[in-house]
C-alpha positions as CSV (number, residue, x, y, z in Angstrom):
1,M,82.3,-20.6,-96.4
2,A,78.8,-19.1,-96.5
3,R,78.0,-16.0,-94.6
4,A,75.8,-18.0,-92.2
5,G,78.9,-20.0,-91.2
6,L,80.8,-16.9,-89.9
7,S,81.5,-16.6,-86.2
8,P,84.4,-15.3,-84.2
9,D,85.9,-18.8,-84.1
10,A,85.4,-19.4,-87.8
11,I,87.1,-16.1,-88.5
12,V,90.1,-17.1,-86.3
13,D,90.2,-20.4,-88.2
14,L,90.5,-18.5,-91.4
15,A,93.2,-16.2,-90.1
16,L,95.2,-19.2,-88.9
17,Q,95.0,-20.7,-92.3
18,I,96.4,-17.6,-93.8
19,I,99.1,-17.5,-91.1
20,D,100.0,-21.1,-91.7
21,E,100.2,-20.6,-95.5
22,E,101.6,-17.0,-95.9
23,G,102.7,-15.8,-92.5
24,P,101.3,-13.5,-89.9
25,T,101.8,-10.3,-91.9
26,A,99.4,-11.6,-94.6
27,V,96.4,-11.5,-92.1
28,T,94.2,-8.5,-93.0
29,L,90.4,-8.2,-92.7
30,S,90.3,-8.1,-96.4
31,A,92.3,-11.4,-96.7
32,V,90.1,-13.1,-94.2
33,A,86.9,-11.9,-95.9
34,G,88.2,-13.1,-99.2
35,R,88.8,-16.6,-97.7
36,A,85.3,-16.5,-96.3
37,G,83.8,-15.4,-99.6
38,V,82.2,-12.3,-98.1
39,A,82.8,-8.6,-98.2
40,T,85.0,-7.2,-95.5
41,P,82.2,-5.3,-93.7
42,S,80.5,-8.7,-93.0
43,L,83.3,-9.5,-90.6
44,Y,82.5,-6.6,-88.4
45,K,79.5,-8.4,-87.0
46,H,81.9,-10.9,-85.5
47,V,85.2,-8.9,-84.8
48,R,85.4,-5.2,-84.3
49,N,88.7,-4.7,-86.1
50,L,92.1,-6.3,-86.9
51,A,93.4,-5.7,-83.4
52,E,90.6,-7.8,-82.0
53,L,91.2,-10.5,-84.5
54,N,94.9,-10.5,-83.6
55,T,94.0,-10.8,-79.9
56,R,91.6,-13.7,-80.7
57,V,94.4,-15.4,-82.7
58,S,96.8,-14.9,-79.8
59,V,94.3,-16.5,-77.4
60,R,93.9,-19.5,-79.7
61,V,97.7,-19.9,-80.1
62,M,98.2,-19.6,-76.3
63,D,95.4,-22.2,-75.7
64,E,97.0,-24.6,-78.2
65,L,100.4,-24.2,-76.6
66,A,99.0,-24.6,-73.1
67,D,97.1,-27.7,-74.1
68,R,100.2,-29.2,-75.5
69,L,102.3,-28.3,-72.5
70,R,99.8,-29.6,-70.0
71,E,99.5,-32.9,-71.9
72,V,103.3,-33.5,-71.8
73,V,103.9,-32.6,-68.2
74,L,100.9,-34.5,-66.8
75,G,102.2,-37.2,-64.5
76,H,105.8,-36.0,-64.5
77,S,107.7,-33.8,-62.0
78,G,111.1,-32.3,-61.5
79,A,113.6,-32.5,-64.4
80,Q,111.4,-34.9,-66.4
81,A,108.5,-32.4,-66.4
82,L,110.8,-29.5,-67.1
83,R,112.5,-31.3,-70.0
84,A,109.1,-32.3,-71.5
85,F,107.9,-28.8,-71.1
86,M,110.9,-27.2,-72.8
87,N,110.8,-29.7,-75.6
88,A,107.1,-29.3,-76.2
89,W,107.3,-25.5,-76.3
90,R,110.2,-25.6,-78.8
91,G,108.3,-28.3,-80.8
92,Y,105.2,-26.1,-81.0
93,V,107.2,-23.1,-82.2
94,V,109.1,-25.1,-84.8
95,A,105.9,-26.8,-86.0
96,H,103.9,-23.6,-86.1
97,P,106.4,-20.7,-86.6
98,G,103.8,-18.4,-88.1
99,R,101.2,-19.0,-85.4
100,Y,103.9,-18.4,-82.7
101,A,105.1,-15.2,-84.4
102,A,101.5,-14.0,-84.6
103,M,101.0,-14.4,-80.9
104,I,101.1,-11.1,-79.0
105,Q,103.9,-11.4,-76.5
106,A,103.0,-8.4,-74.3
107,S,100.5,-8.9,-71.5
108,S,97.1,-7.3,-71.7
109,P,93.7,-7.7,-70.0
110,E,92.4,-9.5,-73.1
111,L,95.1,-12.1,-73.0
112,A,95.2,-12.5,-69.2
113,E,93.1,-15.7,-69.0
114,A,95.0,-17.5,-71.8
115,G,98.4,-16.2,-70.5
116,G,97.4,-17.3,-67.0
117,R,96.9,-20.9,-68.3
118,L,100.5,-20.9,-69.6
119,I,101.9,-19.4,-66.4
120,D,99.9,-21.9,-64.2
121,I,101.6,-24.8,-66.1
122,V,105.1,-23.3,-65.6
123,L,104.4,-22.6,-61.9
124,A,103.2,-26.2,-61.5
125,V,106.4,-27.6,-63.0
126,L,108.5,-25.3,-60.9
127,R,106.7,-26.2,-57.6
128,A,108.7,-29.5,-57.6
129,Y,111.8,-27.3,-57.2
130,G,110.3,-25.6,-54.1
131,L,109.9,-22.3,-56.0
132,E,107.1,-20.0,-55.0
133,G,106.3,-16.4,-55.0
134,A,108.8,-14.0,-56.5
135,D,111.4,-16.8,-56.9
136,A,108.9,-18.8,-59.1
137,I,108.2,-15.7,-61.2
138,H,111.9,-15.0,-61.7
139,A,112.4,-18.7,-62.8
140,T,109.4,-18.5,-65.1
141,R,110.8,-15.4,-66.8
142,C,114.2,-17.0,-67.3
143,L,112.6,-20.2,-68.6
144,R,110.4,-18.3,-71.0
145,A,113.3,-16.2,-72.3
146,A,115.5,-19.2,-72.8
147,V,112.9,-21.3,-74.7
148,H,111.4,-18.5,-76.6
149,G,114.7,-17.1,-77.6
150,F,116.1,-20.4,-78.8
151,A,113.0,-21.5,-80.7
152,V,112.5,-18.1,-82.4
153,L,116.1,-18.0,-83.4
154,E,115.8,-21.5,-84.8
155,T,112.7,-20.8,-86.8
156,V,114.2,-17.7,-88.5
157,G,117.5,-19.4,-89.3
158,G,119.5,-17.6,-86.7
159,F,121.8,-20.5,-86.0
160,G,124.1,-20.7,-89.0
161,L,127.0,-22.8,-87.7
162,P,127.0,-26.4,-88.7
163,V,126.5,-27.8,-85.2
164,D,123.5,-29.9,-84.3
165,L,120.7,-27.8,-82.9
166,D,119.2,-30.6,-80.8
167,D,122.6,-30.9,-79.0
168,S,122.6,-27.2,-78.4
169,Y,119.0,-27.3,-77.1
170,E,119.8,-30.2,-74.8
171,L,122.7,-28.2,-73.4
172,L,120.3,-25.3,-72.8
173,T,117.8,-27.6,-71.1
174,Q,120.6,-29.1,-68.9
175,M,121.7,-25.6,-68.0
176,I,118.2,-24.5,-66.9
177,I,117.7,-27.7,-64.9
178,S,121.0,-27.5,-63.2
179,G,120.5,-23.8,-62.4
180,L,117.4,-24.6,-60.4
181,P,117.3,-25.8,-56.8
182,K,117.1,-29.6,-56.4
183,P,113.5,-30.8,-56.7
184,A,111.8,-31.4,-53.4
185,Q,111.5,-35.1,-54.2
186,D,115.3,-35.4,-54.5
187,H,115.7,-33.8,-51.1
188,A,113.2,-36.2,-49.6
189,D,115.0,-39.2,-51.1
190,G,118.3,-38.0,-49.7
191,R,119.8,-37.3,-53.2
């Protein structure tokens, strides 16, 4: 890539290539500059430091995840939307373990907008269950912990017993769904 082709987005693209091929710990400004065919100081015109690059990578990953989640829940509600949401989140982590591992998990002002997109999708899915305010936040945290924990353990080989992981994940999904109040639609239908 020629120097003229550098931009913050192009640098993130290069960092993601490194992450996909070698893992998140391989991302350094020197490695990215090497991929770009420039000296490391050339990157400073586009990113201040490695911390900013890591934040930009996190935003990109959150945006990719949010796009995928929004796509699968669109037009669905209740258990169908929640199941699609959980399966898509796990699917993203399994398909892109390095990217997911590179994503900064702590909240920060720099990640607020991208993180807000993810939260808005979860809250929209949970609205069908009549959850709002603090109840919706508690459910969001539980849902995130369950999906994140399972998917990360799966990608690092944390489930060693010879029992089908898809069956285990379906059980987790059913446990989450059955632990929530009945969707408002079910109440309206008399179910």
